[in-house]
VOMI-398933 format. One record per residue (C-alpha): residue number from 0; x, y, z. Coordinates in steps of 0.2 Angstrom, whole numbers, plus 5000, padded with zeros to 4 digits. Layout:
BEGIN
<pt nr="NUM" c1="X" c2="Y" c3="Z"/>
...
***
This chain:
BEGIN
<pt nr="0" c1="4953" c2="5047" c3="4912"/>
<pt nr="1" c1="4968" c2="5037" c3="4918"/>
<pt nr="2" c1="4970" c2="5035" c3="4937"/>
<pt nr="3" c1="4985" c2="5028" c3="4945"/>
<pt nr="4" c1="4983" c2="5019" c3="4962"/>
<pt nr="5" c1="4989" c2="5004" c3="4971"/>
<pt nr="6" c1="4984" c2="4986" c3="4967"/>
<pt nr="7" c1="4985" c2="4971" c3="4979"/>
<pt nr="8" c1="4997" c2="4962" c3="4968"/>
<pt nr="9" c1="5008" c2="4976" c3="4975"/>
<pt nr="10" c1="5012" c2="4986" c3="4959"/>
<pt nr="11" c1="5008" c2="5003" c3="4954"/>
<pt nr="12" c1="4997" c2="5003" c3="4938"/>
<pt nr="13" c1="4988" c2="5015" c3="4927"/>
<pt nr="14" c1="4969" c2="5011" c3="4925"/>
<pt nr="15" c1="4959" c2="5018" c3="4911"/>
<pt nr="16" c1="4942" c2="5020" c3="4919"/>
<pt nr="17" c1="4928" c2="5021" c3="4905"/>
<pt nr="18" c1="4912" c2="5022" c3="4916"/>
<pt nr="19" c1="4905" c2="5021" c3="4933"/>
<pt nr="20" c1="4889" c2="5011" c3="4936"/>
<pt nr="21" c1="4881" c2="4997" c3="4947"/>
<pt nr="22" c1="4880" c2="4978" c3="4942"/>
<pt nr="23" c1="4866" c2="4970" c3="4933"/>
<pt nr="24" c1="4858" c2="4954" c3="4938"/>
<pt nr="25" c1="4867" c2="4945" c3="4924"/>
<pt nr="26" c1="4884" c2="4952" c3="4929"/>
<pt nr="27" c1="4881" c2="4948" c3="4947"/>
<pt nr="28" c1="4877" c2="4930" c3="4943"/>
<pt nr="29" c1="4892" c2="4927" c3="4932"/>
<pt nr="30" c1="4904" c2="4935" c3="4945"/>
<pt nr="31" c1="4895" c2="4930" c3="4961"/>
<pt nr="32" c1="4909" c2="4918" c3="4967"/>
<pt nr="33" c1="4922" c2="4933" c3="4965"/>
<pt nr="34" c1="4911" c2="4946" c3="4975"/>
<pt nr="35" c1="4916" c2="4950" c3="4993"/>
<pt nr="36" c1="4900" c2="4947" c3="5002"/>
<pt nr="37" c1="4890" c2="4961" c3="5012"/>
<pt nr="38" c1="4877" c2="4957" c3="5025"/>
<pt nr="39" c1="4866" c2="4971" c3="5017"/>
<pt nr="40" c1="4854" c2="4975" c3="5003"/>
<pt nr="41" c1="4861" c2="4984" c3="4988"/>
<pt nr="42" c1="4854" c2="4989" c3="4972"/>
<pt nr="43" c1="4857" c2="4981" c3="4955"/>
<pt nr="44" c1="4853" c2="4991" c3="4939"/>
<pt nr="45" c1="4841" c2="4978" c3="4932"/>
<pt nr="46" c1="4822" c2="4981" c3="4933"/>
<pt nr="47" c1="4812" c2="4970" c3="4945"/>
<pt nr="48" c1="4797" c2="4960" c3="4940"/>
<pt nr="49" c1="4786" c2="4976" c3="4942"/>
<pt nr="50" c1="4787" c2="4994" c3="4936"/>
<pt nr="51" c1="4789" c2="5000" c3="4954"/>
<pt nr="52" c1="4803" c2="4989" c3="4959"/>
<pt nr="53" c1="4821" c2="4986" c3="4955"/>
<pt nr="54" c1="4832" c2="4971" c3="4957"/>
<pt nr="55" c1="4844" c2="4970" c3="4972"/>
<pt nr="56" c1="4856" c2="4959" c3="4982"/>
<pt nr="57" c1="4849" c2="4952" c3="4998"/>
<pt nr="58" c1="4860" c2="4950" c3="5014"/>
<pt nr="59" c1="4862" c2="4932" c3="5011"/>
<pt nr="60" c1="4869" c2="4935" c3="4994"/>
<pt nr="61" c1="4854" c2="4930" c3="4984"/>
<pt nr="62" c1="4847" c2="4941" c3="4970"/>
<pt nr="63" c1="4830" c2="4948" c3="4974"/>
<pt nr="64" c1="4822" c2="4948" c3="4956"/>
<pt nr="65" c1="4806" c2="4954" c3="4963"/>
<pt nr="66" c1="4817" c2="4968" c3="4970"/>
<pt nr="67" c1="4814" c2="4982" c3="4982"/>
<pt nr="68" c1="4803" c2="4996" c3="4979"/>
<pt nr="69" c1="4812" c2="5010" c3="4970"/>
<pt nr="70" c1="4808" c2="5023" c3="4983"/>
<pt nr="71" c1="4816" c2="5013" c3="4997"/>
<pt nr="72" c1="4830" c2="5024" c3="5004"/>
<pt nr="73" c1="4837" c2="5010" c3="5015"/>
<pt nr="74" c1="4845" c2="5000" c3="5000"/>
<pt nr="75" c1="4864" c2="5003" c3="4997"/>
<pt nr="76" c1="4873" c2="5008" c3="4982"/>
<pt nr="77" c1="4889" c2="4998" c3="4978"/>
<pt nr="78" c1="4897" c2="5005" c3="4963"/>
<pt nr="79" c1="4907" c2="4997" c3="4949"/>
<pt nr="80" c1="4921" c2="5005" c3="4939"/>
<pt nr="81" c1="4921" c2="5000" c3="4921"/>
<pt nr="82" c1="4939" c2="4999" c3="4915"/>
<pt nr="83" c1="4948" c2="4996" c3="4898"/>
<pt nr="84" c1="4953" c2="4977" c3="4901"/>
<pt nr="85" c1="4969" c2="4980" c3="4891"/>
<pt nr="86" c1="4975" c2="4995" c3="4901"/>
<pt nr="87" c1="4981" c2="4984" c3="4916"/>
<pt nr="88" c1="4986" c2="4966" c3="4919"/>
<pt nr="89" c1="4974" c2="4962" c3="4933"/>
<pt nr="90" c1="4969" c2="4945" c3="4939"/>
<pt nr="91" c1="4952" c2="4941" c3="4946"/>
<pt nr="92" c1="4952" c2="4944" c3="4965"/>
<pt nr="93" c1="4965" c2="4958" c3="4964"/>
<pt nr="94" c1="4961" c2="4973" c3="4974"/>
<pt nr="95" c1="4963" c2="4991" c3="4969"/>
<pt nr="96" c1="4964" c2="5006" c3="4981"/>
<pt nr="97" c1="4958" c2="5022" c3="4975"/>
<pt nr="98" c1="4944" c2="5035" c3="4978"/>
<pt nr="99" c1="4949" c2="5032" c3="4996"/>
<pt nr="100" c1="4941" c2="5015" c3="4994"/>
<pt nr="101" c1="4945" c2="4996" c3="4990"/>
<pt nr="102" c1="4939" c2="4989" c3="4974"/>
<pt nr="103" c1="4939" c2="4971" c3="4969"/>
<pt nr="104" c1="4942" c2="4965" c3="4951"/>
<pt nr="105" c1="4927" c2="4953" c3="4949"/>
<pt nr="106" c1="4926" c2="4951" c3="4930"/>
<pt nr="107" c1="4934" c2="4956" c3="4914"/>
<pt nr="108" c1="4934" c2="4975" c3="4914"/>
<pt nr="109" c1="4924" c2="4977" c3="4930"/>
<pt nr="110" c1="4930" c2="4983" c3="4948"/>
<pt nr="111" c1="4917" c2="4982" c3="4962"/>
<pt nr="112" c1="4918" c2="4993" c3="4977"/>
<pt nr="113" c1="4920" c2="4982" c3="4993"/>
<pt nr="114" c1="4908" c2="4993" c3="5002"/>
<pt nr="115" c1="4892" c2="5003" c3="5001"/>
<pt nr="116" c1="4895" c2="5021" c3="4998"/>
<pt nr="117" c1="4878" c2="5027" c3="5002"/>
<pt nr="118" c1="4860" c2="5022" c3="5004"/>
<pt nr="119" c1="4847" c2="5030" c3="4993"/>
<pt nr="120" c1="4831" c2="5027" c3="4983"/>
<pt nr="121" c1="4833" c2="5020" c3="4965"/>
<pt nr="122" c1="4821" c2="5033" c3="4960"/>
<pt nr="123" c1="4813" c2="5045" c3="4972"/>
<pt nr="124" c1="4798" c2="5050" c3="4962"/>
<pt nr="125" c1="4793" c2="5032" c3="4958"/>
<pt nr="126" c1="4778" c2="5037" c3="4947"/>
<pt nr="127" c1="4784" c2="5036" c3="4929"/>
<pt nr="128" c1="4781" c2="5021" c3="4918"/>
<pt nr="129" c1="4800" c2="5019" c3="4916"/>
<pt nr="130" c1="4804" c2="5023" c3="4935"/>
<pt nr="131" c1="4815" c2="5007" c3="4936"/>
<pt nr="132" c1="4825" c2="5011" c3="4921"/>
<pt nr="133" c1="4843" c2="5013" c3="4928"/>
<pt nr="134" c1="4848" c2="5026" c3="4914"/>
<pt nr="135" c1="4835" c2="5038" c3="4921"/>
<pt nr="136" c1="4837" c2="5033" c3="4940"/>
<pt nr="137" c1="4843" c2="5044" c3="4954"/>
<pt nr="138" c1="4858" c2="5032" c3="4957"/>
<pt nr="139" c1="4865" c2="5035" c3="4939"/>
<pt nr="140" c1="4864" c2="5054" c3="4942"/>
<pt nr="141" c1="4872" c2="5053" c3="4958"/>
<pt nr="142" c1="4886" c2="5042" c3="4952"/>
<pt nr="143" c1="4889" c2="5052" c3="4937"/>
<pt nr="144" c1="4891" c2="5068" c3="4947"/>
<pt nr="145" c1="4902" c2="5059" c3="4960"/>
<pt nr="146" c1="4914" c2="5053" c3="4946"/>
<pt nr="147" c1="4914" c2="5069" c3="4937"/>
<pt nr="148" c1="4918" c2="5079" c3="4952"/>
<pt nr="149" c1="4932" c2="5067" c3="4956"/>
<pt nr="150" c1="4940" c2="5069" c3="4939"/>
<pt nr="151" c1="4938" c2="5087" c3="4940"/>
<pt nr="152" c1="4947" c2="5088" c3="4957"/>
<pt nr="153" c1="4961" c2="5076" c3="4950"/>
<pt nr="154" c1="4964" c2="5086" c3="4935"/>
<pt nr="155" c1="4965" c2="5102" c3="4944"/>
<pt nr="156" c1="4976" c2="5097" c3="4958"/>
<pt nr="157" c1="4995" c2="5100" c3="4955"/>
<pt nr="158" c1="5006" c2="5084" c3="4955"/>
<pt nr="159" c1="5018" c2="5085" c3="4970"/>
<pt nr="160" c1="5035" c2="5078" c3="4970"/>
<pt nr="161" c1="5036" c2="5067" c3="4985"/>
<pt nr="162" c1="5050" c2="5067" c3="4997"/>
<pt nr="163" c1="5062" c2="5052" c3="4995"/>
<pt nr="164" c1="5061" c2="5036" c3="5006"/>
<pt nr="165" c1="5078" c2="5032" c3="5013"/>
<pt nr="166" c1="5080" c2="5013" c3="5014"/>
<pt nr="167" c1="5094" c2="5008" c3="5026"/>
<pt nr="168" c1="5101" c2="4991" c3="5023"/>
<pt nr="169" c1="5114" c2="4981" c3="5032"/>
<pt nr="170" c1="5119" c2="4964" c3="5039"/>
<pt nr="171" c1="5114" c2="4961" c3="5058"/>
<pt nr="172" c1="5125" c2="4972" c3="5069"/>
<pt nr="173" c1="5130" c2="4984" c3="5055"/>
<pt nr="174" c1="5122" c2="4999" c3="5064"/>
<pt nr="175" c1="5108" c2="5002" c3="5052"/>
<pt nr="176" c1="5096" c2="5006" c3="5067"/>
<pt nr="177" c1="5108" c2="5018" c3="5073"/>
<pt nr="178" c1="5109" c2="5027" c3="5056"/>
<pt nr="179" c1="5090" c2="5028" c3="5057"/>
<pt nr="180" c1="5090" c2="5036" c3="5074"/>
<pt nr="181" c1="5102" c2="5049" c3="5068"/>
<pt nr="182" c1="5091" c2="5053" c3="5053"/>
<pt nr="183" c1="5076" c2="5055" c3="5065"/>
<pt nr="184" c1="5085" c2="5064" c3="5080"/>
<pt nr="185" c1="5096" c2="5076" c3="5070"/>
<pt nr="186" c1="5086" c2="5078" c3="5054"/>
<pt nr="187" c1="5068" c2="5075" c3="5058"/>
<pt nr="188" c1="5066" c2="5060" c3="5047"/>
<pt nr="189" c1="5053" c2="5049" c3="5054"/>
<pt nr="190" c1="5057" c2="5030" c3="5054"/>
<pt nr="191" c1="5046" c2="5016" c3="5049"/>
<pt nr="192" c1="5041" c2="5005" c3="5063"/>
<pt nr="193" c1="5039" c2="4989" c3="5054"/>
<pt nr="194" c1="5028" c2="4974" c3="5060"/>
<pt nr="195" c1="5037" c2="4959" c3="5065"/>
<pt nr="196" c1="5033" c2="4941" c3="5072"/>
<pt nr="197" c1="5050" c2="4940" c3="5080"/>
<pt nr="198" c1="5051" c2="4940" c3="5099"/>
<pt nr="199" c1="5058" c2="4956" c3="5108"/>
<pt nr="200" c1="5076" c2="4955" c3="5112"/>
<pt nr="201" c1="5083" c2="4956" c3="5130"/>
<pt nr="202" c1="5081" c2="4974" c3="5135"/>
<pt nr="203" c1="5071" c2="4979" c3="5120"/>
<pt nr="204" c1="5055" c2="4990" c3="5123"/>
<pt nr="205" c1="5039" c2="4990" c3="5114"/>
<pt nr="206" c1="5043" c2="5008" c3="5108"/>
<pt nr="207" c1="5057" c2="5001" c3="5098"/>
<pt nr="208" c1="5059" c2="5001" c3="5079"/>
<pt nr="209" c1="5046" c2="4987" c3="5078"/>
<pt nr="210" c1="5028" c2="4983" c3="5081"/>
<pt nr="211" c1="5028" c2="4966" c3="5088"/>
<pt nr="212" c1="5013" c2="4955" c3="5083"/>
<pt nr="213" c1="5009" c2="4936" c3="5083"/>
<pt nr="214" c1="5010" c2="4926" c3="5067"/>
<pt nr="215" c1="4991" c2="4924" c3="5068"/>
<pt nr="216" c1="4989" c2="4943" c3="5068"/>
<pt nr="217" c1="4999" c2="4945" c3="5051"/>
<pt nr="218" c1="4983" c2="4942" c3="5041"/>
<pt nr="219" c1="4975" c2="4957" c3="5049"/>
<pt nr="220" c1="4988" c2="4968" c3="5041"/>
<pt nr="221" c1="4995" c2="4959" c3="5026"/>
<pt nr="222" c1="4982" c2="4965" c3="5013"/>
<pt nr="223" c1="4989" c2="4983" c3="5016"/>
<pt nr="224" c1="5007" c2="4978" c3="5016"/>
<pt nr="225" c1="5019" c2="4989" c3="5006"/>
<pt nr="226" c1="5034" c2="4978" c3="5008"/>
<pt nr="227" c1="5037" c2="4961" c3="5015"/>
<pt nr="228" c1="5051" c2="4949" c3="5019"/>
<pt nr="229" c1="5054" c2="4934" c3="5030"/>
<pt nr="230" c1="5071" c2="4930" c3="5038"/>
<pt nr="231" c1="5071" c2="4912" c3="5045"/>
<pt nr="232" c1="5055" c2="4909" c3="5054"/>
<pt nr="233" c1="5051" c2="4928" c3="5057"/>
<pt nr="234" c1="5040" c2="4939" c3="5046"/>
<pt nr="235" c1="5044" c2="4958" c3="5043"/>
<pt nr="236" c1="5033" c2="4970" c3="5034"/>
<pt nr="237" c1="5025" c2="4988" c3="5034"/>
<pt nr="238" c1="5009" c2="4995" c3="5028"/>
<pt nr="239" c1="5006" c2="5009" c3="5016"/>
<pt nr="240" c1="4998" c2="5019" c3="5030"/>
<pt nr="241" c1="5014" c2="5018" c3="5040"/>
<pt nr="242" c1="5025" c2="5021" c3="5025"/>
<pt nr="243" c1="5016" c2="5037" c3="5019"/>
<pt nr="244" c1="5020" c2="5045" c3="5036"/>
<pt nr="245" c1="5039" c2="5040" c3="5036"/>
<pt nr="246" c1="5055" c2="5045" c3="5029"/>
<pt nr="247" c1="5067" c2="5030" c3="5033"/>
<pt nr="248" c1="5065" c2="5012" c3="5033"/>
<pt nr="249" c1="5077" c2="4999" c3="5040"/>
<pt nr="250" c1="5075" c2="4984" c3="5028"/>
<pt nr="251" c1="5084" c2="4970" c3="5020"/>
<pt nr="252" c1="5089" c2="4968" c3="5001"/>
<pt nr="253" c1="5074" c2="4956" c3="4997"/>
<pt nr="254" c1="5062" c2="4969" c3="5006"/>
<pt nr="255" c1="5068" c2="4984" c3="4996"/>
<pt nr="256" c1="5067" c2="4975" c3="4980"/>
<pt nr="257" c1="5049" c2="4970" c3="4984"/>
<pt nr="258" c1="5046" c2="4988" c3="4989"/>
<pt nr="259" c1="5052" c2="4995" c3="4973"/>
<pt nr="260" c1="5039" c2="4985" c3="4963"/>
<pt nr="261" c1="5025" c2="4991" c3="4974"/>
<pt nr="262" c1="5030" c2="5010" c3="4976"/>
<pt nr="263" c1="5032" c2="5019" c3="4960"/>
<pt nr="264" c1="5027" c2="5037" c3="4965"/>
<pt nr="265" c1="5041" c2="5041" c3="4977"/>
<pt nr="266" c1="5060" c2="5041" c3="4975"/>
<pt nr="267" c1="5069" c2="5027" c3="4985"/>
<pt nr="268" c1="5087" c2="5029" c3="4990"/>
<pt nr="269" c1="5096" c2="5014" c3="4996"/>
<pt nr="270" c1="5109" c2="5016" c3="5010"/>
<pt nr="271" c1="5120" c2="5001" c3="5013"/>
<pt nr="272" c1="5128" c2="5001" c3="5030"/>
<pt nr="273" c1="5143" c2="4989" c3="5032"/>
<pt nr="274" c1="5156" c2="4985" c3="5046"/>
<pt nr="275" c1="5170" c2="4973" c3="5047"/>
<pt nr="276" c1="5168" c2="4956" c3="5055"/>
<pt nr="277" c1="5177" c2="4961" c3="5071"/>
<pt nr="278" c1="5165" c2="4976" c3="5073"/>
<pt nr="279" c1="5150" c2="4965" c3="5069"/>
<pt nr="280" c1="5154" c2="4952" c3="5082"/>
<pt nr="281" c1="5157" c2="4964" c3="5096"/>
<pt nr="282" c1="5141" c2="4973" c3="5093"/>
<pt nr="283" c1="5131" c2="4957" c3="5093"/>
<pt nr="284" c1="5139" c2="4951" c3="5109"/>
<pt nr="285" c1="5135" c2="4968" c3="5117"/>
<pt nr="286" c1="5117" c2="4966" c3="5111"/>
<pt nr="287" c1="5116" c2="4950" c3="5121"/>
<pt nr="288" c1="5106" c2="4941" c3="5107"/>
<pt nr="289" c1="5115" c2="4925" c3="5112"/>
<pt nr="290" c1="5127" c2="4915" c3="5101"/>
<pt nr="291" c1="5115" c2="4903" c3="5093"/>
<pt nr="292" c1="5103" c2="4917" c3="5089"/>
<pt nr="293" c1="5116" c2="4927" c3="5081"/>
<pt nr="294" c1="5123" c2="4913" c3="5070"/>
<pt nr="295" c1="5105" c2="4908" c3="5064"/>
<pt nr="296" c1="5102" c2="4926" c3="5059"/>
<pt nr="297" c1="5118" c2="4927" c3="5050"/>
<pt nr="298" c1="5116" c2="4911" c3="5041"/>
<pt nr="299" c1="5098" c2="4916" c3="5036"/>
<pt nr="300" c1="5103" c2="4933" c3="5029"/>
<pt nr="301" c1="5119" c2="4928" c3="5021"/>
<pt nr="302" c1="5113" c2="4923" c3="5003"/>
<pt nr="303" c1="5103" c2="4939" c3="5000"/>
<pt nr="304" c1="5117" c2="4950" c3="5007"/>
<pt nr="305" c1="5131" c2="4941" c3="4997"/>
<pt nr="306" c1="5120" c2="4944" c3="4981"/>
<pt nr="307" c1="5117" c2="4962" c3="4985"/>
<pt nr="308" c1="5135" c2="4966" c3="4988"/>
<pt nr="309" c1="5139" c2="4957" c3="4971"/>
<pt nr="310" c1="5126" c2="4969" c3="4962"/>
<pt nr="311" c1="5131" c2="4985" c3="4972"/>
<pt nr="312" c1="5114" c2="4993" c3="4968"/>
<pt nr="313" c1="5115" c2="5005" c3="4983"/>
<pt nr="314" c1="5115" c2="5024" c3="4981"/>
<pt nr="315" c1="5125" c2="5027" c3="4996"/>
<pt nr="316" c1="5138" c2="5017" c3="5006"/>
<pt nr="317" c1="5142" c2="5019" c3="5024"/>
<pt nr="318" c1="5157" c2="5010" c3="5031"/>
<pt nr="319" c1="5153" c2="5010" c3="5050"/>
<pt nr="320" c1="5168" c2="5005" c3="5059"/>
<pt nr="321" c1="5172" c2="5022" c3="5067"/>
<pt nr="322" c1="5165" c2="5032" c3="5080"/>
<pt nr="323" c1="5147" c2="5039" c3="5082"/>
<pt nr="324" c1="5153" c2="5056" c3="5077"/>
<pt nr="325" c1="5160" c2="5049" c3="5061"/>
<pt nr="326" c1="5143" c2="5041" c3="5058"/>
<pt nr="327" c1="5134" c2="5057" c3="5061"/>
<pt nr="328" c1="5145" c2="5066" c3="5048"/>
<pt nr="329" c1="5142" c2="5052" c3="5035"/>
<pt nr="330" c1="5123" c2="5053" c3="5038"/>
<pt nr="331" c1="5124" c2="5072" c3="5036"/>
<pt nr="332" c1="5133" c2="5071" c3="5020"/>
<pt nr="333" c1="5119" c2="5060" c3="5013"/>
<pt nr="334" c1="5105" c2="5071" c3="5018"/>
<pt nr="335" c1="5114" c2="5086" c3="5010"/>
<pt nr="336" c1="5118" c2="5076" c3="4994"/>
<pt nr="337" c1="5100" c2="5070" c3="4993"/>
<pt nr="338" c1="5094" c2="5088" c3="4992"/>
<pt nr="339" c1="5088" c2="5092" c3="5010"/>
<pt nr="340" c1="5093" c2="5107" c3="5020"/>
<pt nr="341" c1="5085" c2="5101" c3="5037"/>
<pt nr="342" c1="5069" c2="5095" c3="5043"/>
<pt nr="343" c1="5055" c2="5086" c3="5033"/>
<pt nr="344" c1="5046" c2="5102" c3="5032"/>
<pt nr="345" c1="5059" c2="5108" c3="5019"/>
<pt nr="346" c1="5055" c2="5107" c3="5001"/>
<pt nr="347" c1="5063" c2="5092" c3="4992"/>
<pt nr="348" c1="5075" c2="5098" c3="4979"/>
<pt nr="349" c1="5085" c2="5082" c3="4975"/>
<pt nr="350" c1="5086" c2="5072" c3="4959"/>
<pt nr="351" c1="5070" c2="5065" c3="4951"/>
<pt nr="352" c1="5067" c2="5046" c3="4953"/>
<pt nr="353" c1="5075" c2="5033" c3="4942"/>
<pt nr="354" c1="5090" c2="5045" c3="4938"/>
<pt nr="355" c1="5099" c2="5043" c3="4954"/>
<pt nr="356" c1="5118" c2="5042" c3="4953"/>
<pt nr="357" c1="5126" c2="5028" c3="4964"/>
<pt nr="358" c1="5136" c2="5038" c3="4976"/>
<pt nr="359" c1="5147" c2="5031" c3="4990"/>
<pt nr="360" c1="5151" c2="5040" c3="5007"/>
***
């Protein structure tokens, strides 16, 4: 079976899963330094020192070779996925998200679940001579069924063409946030609210396009980041949870390039919003950012936007020097060209990913 999910190196990858199991004592000891700790007891597949016990990991991380009684139903099951080591370019410590859980690549060909999925006896009857043989255990039967049911469900569910994500790109003051609001207010396209460490601007509200956090809080979210960029001293990013529920994303060229390496199962359309220098200056003055702040921002983003304009990788271009009515018309034309007829409830009928013509509007 080949499953495709997200890796914390932030690229999509196809992983060939060959088996599901739990660790042995030897595997645990070899990979111990790479294993995320749990303050709980969890089973290993190796037999204990007696026929009525099986090995387990203790809350302090030590291996209990004397084990726990195989009928103990309070010990956890922490499964591993055995994968073909040549099917992916994973590095030790990478985390893979699938089966609705997080798995860590702890050793060559082995992914370990970051959590206990259930608690159960190693073998409930506990009377046979080979009662602590993993191949005949209740845990193996349970995991085999769980894995088989998942494969059956994956194979039976039709693949859906996901709706595109419109990435709105532009220099400071170009009007990209206004474009995003038009998408949302007139076409029902929900905008990503990205996390940022920058302070709120004068008059800006907490309900704006951003979620404001401190630099210290970044580590609480960054493991689930779908796109990340830094402009000057400030960080900007969004998470997969937010992205999956959104249709538009105000982002810079570095951010969208980063996003394309991480999201491969959804069409991404780039909309570049431009405006003349006079228009940009007026908007920034009206926004009351302050001259020094504006100049720092312009200088910080100049290199990436100059390179972006040289490459011209966008799918749609909006020249935003006109009226708000002109802007609404241009956004409407893009929505129609991309294959939508109205709200996000409408079926996507636009072009397939990776075959998008670069169109200007």
